[in-house]
C-alpha positions, 0 to 999 in steps of 0.5 A: 711385637711392637709396631713401628709408625712410620712418618713419611713426608716424602709426596712432594719432595723433589727427591732427584735433587742434589740440592735436597737435604733430608732428615731421616730418624733410625732407631738402633737396636743393640743385641750386645752384653747390655742390650739396648735401643738408641736414637740415631739422625741421618742427615742428606745433602743430596747425594753428595754430603751426609751426616750422621749423629747417634744419641747418648742416651738409651733405653735398656732392654730386660733380658738379651734373649728380648729382640724386640724393643717392646721390654724397656727399663728406665732411659739412661746415658751410655755414654759417660762423657756425654759425647755426641758421636757424628759421622760425616760422609762427603763422596766429593772429598773421599773421606769420612770423619767421625767424633770418637772417644775411648775408654780412660782418655779424656780426649775428644778424636775427629778421625779421618779415613778415606772413603771405604769400599762397600760393594753392595750385592743387589742380585737379589729377588726379595723386596720389603714394605717399609712404610709405603716404600717397595724396598729392595735387598742387598748384602755386603762384608764390611770390616769383619761383619756381614750386612743386610740392607733394605733400600728405597729406589724411588729415593735415589740417595746412596746413604745410610746409618752409620758409615753404610752408602753407596746402595741405589736408595736410601737405606731404611734398614739395615742389619748384620748378620748376626743381628748384634746391630739393627736400624730402621727408619721411624721418621723422614722429613725436610726439617729437623731441629734436634738434629741442627740443635745438637751437632751446633756446638759440636767440638772436638780436641784433636784430629786423627788419622783413622789408623792412629786411633785404631792403635791407640783404642786397641792397645799396640803394644807401645801403648799397652803399658800405659794403658794399663797403668792408667786402669791399674791406678782406678783400681783398689790398692793390691790389684793387679791388671795385665791388658792383652796387646791384641784383645778381641774386637767387639764393636761394628768393625772387627777388622780393617782394610790394612790389617786383611793386607797384612794378613794375606802376606 
């Protein structure tokens, strides 16, 4: 069992201040078909804005059966484009913007979406000590996955990793109920040079709304043939490929709000 060392330097920080910036470093564990561990950093600006980055480098877990990050191989770059994943959440403007890419597409997108509704159920008595903070449990369903979080009520900043927000305190640990994705806090500071250096020259090619991006990424009937041609062109001669129009999705987001509405009708 690996012991995660938490370096909390929050004793003298005015946590209730709306102007206070915190940098929260998480370890991200992917128990997918290629189990791996990554690093991510969340920057909060009080309880108003947050910016989250997930570094492209990762360490492979040796086996899909291995749930703990103690058994790893060499560090590699999973993202062949080397694109830094960045998610900005703005509660004032009520929107999220994400730097995203699509396989076989050279464009780097800035995907814009309205602030999603995540309703946390905090009606639990369980607590967990993470570092020196007594954390409380909350759960919610978001875009096809059920999430469990542990938040520090003494840090009244309702942000967390990825697109998770709206909890009664800073989210120090989060995972879905299949344990496919897990975030665990490693460090909280008031400065983080690595974060500022990474986002300094972060650019994108095109701005797009979430629905249009999803149509492109998951291949709607119009773009299916185009994607099929792109993939086939990279295959040996004589090898044919058919792209499904509605492939089973993987990743954190399995279904989107407008698709739920369509299903109900």
